[in-house]
N, C-alpha and C positions, 0 to 999 in steps of 0.2 A: 167419198174420196179420202184416201189416207192423208194427203197433204192438207186438206181442209180440216181434218180432225186434229192434226198437229197444231195448226194455227189457232184453232179454238181453245185447245188445251193451254197454249202459251198465253193467250189473252186472259183466260180464266186465272192462271197462276199469277199474272201481272196484277190483276184486279185484287186478288187475295193479298198479295204482298204490299200493295199500296194502301190498303185499308188502314185508316187511322184508329188508334185506340181511343175510345170515347173519353172526353174530358168534361167533368162536371164543375159547377161552381158551388156557391154556398149562400145560405141566408142566415144571418145572426138572429137567434131566438132570444138569447139572454146573455148578459155580460156579468161576470162575477169577479170579485177582487182576487188577485193572486200575489203571493209574496215575490216582490221584485228581486229579492236576494236568493231565490230558489233557482238553482241551475238544474232545471227539470230534466231527468233522464228516464224516469219510469212513472206511469200514471195509470191508476185503475180506480173504478168506482164500485163500492160494495156497501150495501145496506145503509144508504144515505150519506156515506162519507167518501171522500177521495183519499186514496193511499198514494203517496208520492215518494219516489226515490230521487235524491238530488246528488249532484256530482261536485267535482273539484276537490283536490287534495286539501285536507284540513277543514273542508266545509261540507263534506258528504254526509247525508243523513237519510233516515227513513222516517216518514211522517204520516200521521192521520190528520186530515184537514176537514174542517167544516165548510161545505160547499158554499153556502150562502154568504159567509163573511170572510172566507180565506184564513180563518183562525186555525193555527196549529194546536191541536188538543192533545197530541201524543207525539213524542219524538225520541229517536235514539240516534246518536251520532256514531259514524264509523271511525275507527282509529285513523289518525291523520295520514298514514301511509297509503290508504286505499282511496281510489277514485270511484265513487259509487256510480252504478249504471242502472239498467232496467230492472223492473220488479214485476211480479205477478202474484196474485192471491189465489191459492188453490188448497182445498182440503183443510181450511182453517189455519193455513200457514202462509207466510209471505216469503217468497224466494227473491233474493237480490243478487245481482251480478256486480262485479267490479271490472274496470276497464282492461288493464294490462297485467293484473296480478294473478290471473288464472285461478281465482278463488271466488266462491259465492257463499252466501249465508242464508240460513233458514231460520225464520222467527215464528213464534206463536202469534197469530193474528190479533188476539185479544190483548195480550200483555206486552208484546214486542220483545219478549225474552228470546235471546238467541238460543236456538236449539242445537244447531250444528253448523259446520261448514262443509264445503265440498269443492272439488277441483274440476276443471275442464281445460282443454287445450285452446290456445289462441285468445283473442280478445272477446270481452263480453260487451254487448251493446243493448239489445232490447229483449223483452220477454212478454209473452201472452200465453193464454191457455184456453182450451175449449172444454175443460173438465176431463177430457180423455188423454190429452197429451199437452206438453208445454212446447211452445215455439220460441226459438232463440235466434237472434241475429248477431252477427259478429263484424259488421261493417263491410262485408262482401255482398255478393248476390245470393249467397246460400242461406237457407233457413234450416237450422237443426231441429229435430223433433225428439223430445225427451220423454221418458217415462215420468209421470208426475210424482211417483213414490220414490223410485230409486235415483232419479235425476240422471239416468244413463241414456246416452244417445241411442235412438232406435233407427233413425234414417235421416237423410238430408234431401232437400230438393233445391233447385236453382230457380230464382225468380227471373223471368224474361219478359220483355216487352217487344212483341213482333220478332221474336227470336234472339234479341240482343239482351245479354245479362244486365240487370239493374243493380248497380253497385251502391254502396253506402246505405244499405237498409238499416234503419235505426229503431226508434221506439215502435212497438207493435201493439195491436189490439185485435181481438177476435170479435167480429160483428156479423151477425146473420149468416154464418157459415163461410165468411170470407176473412182473410187476414189483411188488416189495414197496416200500412207501414209508412212512417215518416222516412223521407229520403234526405239524408243529411245535406245541409247547405242549399236546400231548395224549399219552396213554399208549396210543395205538392205532397199528397198522400197517394200511395199506390194501393189499389184494391186488388188483392191477389187471390187467385184460385188455389184452393188447397188440394185440388185434384191433380194438377200438373204444374203449378207454379207460374202460370202466365198471368200477366197483368190484365185484369178484366176492364178496368177503367182507372182514370186519374181524377183526383179532386184538387182543383187549383184554389189555394187559400191566399193568393196574393191580395194585399191590401187589408188584411185582417186587423193589423195594428195601425192606428192613425199616426200622422206625422208627430203629434204631440207625445204619443207613447214612445216614439223612437228617440225622444230627447234624452231618455235614460240609457244606461249601458245594456240595451237588450241584445240578445243573441238570437240564434236561429229557432224557427218553428220546431217544437219537439214536445210530444205529449198528447196521447189520444186515450180517452176513457169512454166507456160505454155503459150506460145504465140500462141493463137488460129488462128490468121490471117496468120502467117508464119509457123505454125506447128513446133515450136521450143520448146525444153524442157531444162530447166535450173535447176541446183542443186548447193547447197553450204552447208556450215556448220557454226556452231557457232565459231566465231573468226577465220574463214578461210581467208587467203589472196587472195583467188581466187574463182571465180564463173565459173561453167562449163556449156557449152551447150553440151548436149550429145544426142546420138542416141541409143536407146535400140536395141540390136542385140542378136542373139543366142550365147550361151556361147563360142562356138568355134571360133566365129568371133570377139570376144571382143578385145579391144586394143585402143591405142591412135594414 
């Protein structure tokens, strides 16, 4: 009967639309010290070290950090007019964005020598790469995809959760074929499909910092780094005194 078929289709559509995006929790594997003066904007892990880009005008820097101690072993400061943003390490170079200046910088990974600068329209927020292309966020729901050599935009896609654009995409990391993104002013990480931009799941990091940690001038969660060789995931935040190695787990198994 045609009427019955229409009803069945409407019920199926309703079930599809009401399906919730999965939300995962976390388990803390290890806690490391982090510079509480670092306004973390970009974070990556390469060959045993963290590479960190920090922000705020007059305080922005690019750093190489020893994971176990939080010691900064190499640093270059940005000119005071620039507000540093996301970074990514690709082809033995470090790419760094600035917030509203529409200018980025390219450094030699080993020496931190600035090799060149480049321009892009709009704001710069986060960067990540999969070796084949660079992913860039600008505070909207869009992700720009750049050629890793020319740094020219090749395409864009919009990140959506159940059809709704996800705004304020911030720091990025490429993990197991997915793009992880901090969402500014939240305690959540979006795990994004690179095929069509839809949110595959969320990771809720609420409660990661203790009440004692909040006694200082901490800011929002921001900073994701992945150690591909040892399959370790690290997260931190702006002005946080700690950096956490976490494991993503089903909500019921979350904890420290």
